[in-house]
Structure formats: structure tokens, C-alpha cells
C-alpha positions in Angstrom: -12.9 7.6 3.0 -13.8 4.1 4.5 -10.9 1.7 4.8 -13.1 -1.3 2.5 -13.4 1.3 0.4 -9.9 2.3 0.3 -9.0 -1.7 -0.1 -11.5 -2.4 -2.0 -9.9 -1.6 -5.1 -7.3 -4.7 -6.1 -4.8 -1.9 -7.4 -4.9 -0.1 -4.8 -4.7 -2.9 -2.1 -1.5 -4.4 -3.5 -0.1 -1.0 -3.5 -1.1 -0.1 0.1 0.1 -3.4 1.6 3.5 -3.1 0.0 3.8 0.1 1.8 2.6 -1.3 4.1 5.4 -4.1 4.7 7.9 -1.4 3.2 9.6 -0.6 5.7 11.4 2.3 3.9 9.5 5.1 1.2 8.0 3.8 -1.8 7.5 6.3 -5.2 5.1 5.2 -8.2 7.6 4.1 -10.3 9.3 1.7 -7.9 5.5 0.3 -6.9 5.2 0.5 -11.4 7.9 -2.0 -11.2 6.5 -5.0 -9.1 5.5 -8.4 -10.7 1.7 -7.9 -11.4 1.7 -4.0 -11.0 -1.6 -1.5 -13.3 1.1 0.4 -15.3 2.4 3.7 -13.7 0.3 6.3 -14.2 -3.0 3.7 -12.7 0.0 3.9 -9.7 0.0 7.6 -9.4 -3.6 7.1 -9.1 -4.3 4.9 -7.0 -0.9 6.4 -4.7 -3.3 9.9 -5.0 -6.3 8.5 -3.5 -3.6 6.9 -0.9 -3.1 10.3 0.0 -6.2 11.8 -0.2 -7.6 9.4 2.4 -4.8 10.4 4.6 -3.4 6.8 4.3 0.4 7.7 2.9 2.1 10.7 3.0 4.8 12.5 1.4 8.2 11.8 2.6 10.9 12.8 0.0 10.9 14.6 -3.4 13.5 13.7 -6.0 14.0 15.6 -9.1 16.1 13.7 -11.6 16.3 16.1 -16.0 13.5 17.8 -15.1 11.6 14.8 -14.1 10.0 14.2 -10.3 10.0 11.4 -8.5 7.8 11.2 -5.3 8.5 8.9 -2.3 5.4 7.9 0.3 5.2 6.9 3.7 2.1 5.0 5.8 0.2 7.4 8.4 -1.2 6.1 11.4 -4.3 7.1 9.9 -5.2 3.4 10.2 -4.2 0.7 12.3 -1.6 -0.8 10.3 -2.6 -4.7 11.3 -6.0 -4.2 10.4 -5.0 -2.7 7.2 -3.2 -6.0 7.2 -6.3 -8.4 7.9 -8.4 -6.5 6.3 -6.1 -6.6 2.7 -5.6 -10.6 3.5 -8.6 -11.6 3.7 -9.8 -9.7 1.0 -6.9 -11.5 -0.7 -8.3 -15.2 0.5 -5.4 -15.3 2.0 -5.7 -17.2 6.2 -3.8 -16.9 8.9 -0.6 -18.4 10.5 -2.5 -21.8 12.2 -3.2 -21.7 15.4 -1.4 -22.8 18.5 -3.0 -26.3 19.4 -2.0 -27.7 22.6 0.5 -31.2 23.2 -0.2 -34.3 24.5 
């Protein structure tokens, strides 16, 4: 899957950004608790799309009372900075102001 298709969906884009910036593995359950996040079943779907595109990888599985929670981290398939730049452009964010020469 091409990167622009992968981050074209706003919910998947938000989820992928969360995983990239987290610094630690993220589960669908954790991601669904974020403000503005879609329902857990939708987060699970988008997590699966990211996994099938090799954008994230399964790093841990925890079992509690018969339920499983899967934790994912980003892979190196896509350049992290390039992804974050594209996500920022799609979300209408602007980068930092360029430094200007001072007289």
C-alpha cells in the first residue's frame, strides 16, 4: 500500500501519528481512549490495515480474563519524518517558522 493511501483516512492517520509519536507500544484499546478517537472496533480495523501494510508490527500480547490486548510499534518501512510531514500537510498543520537572519 502506498503511503498516501495509508494515511488518507483521517482516523487511520490519527492512529498512525499516535503510534509514531508515542515512543512505546500502543494497543487498539489505548488508542480508542484518546479524545476524538473512533470506537474500539474501528481502531482495531485501522490497526489491522497498518499491520498488513507493514507500517506497524506486533511487539507484545497481554491476556487478561480471556481477552487479548495487542501492542504495536512502528516499523521502518516508511521514513518517520516523511510520514509526519505528510500527516501534518493533510491535517493542515504548518511547520515551524523558518529562521530569519537578524540584522
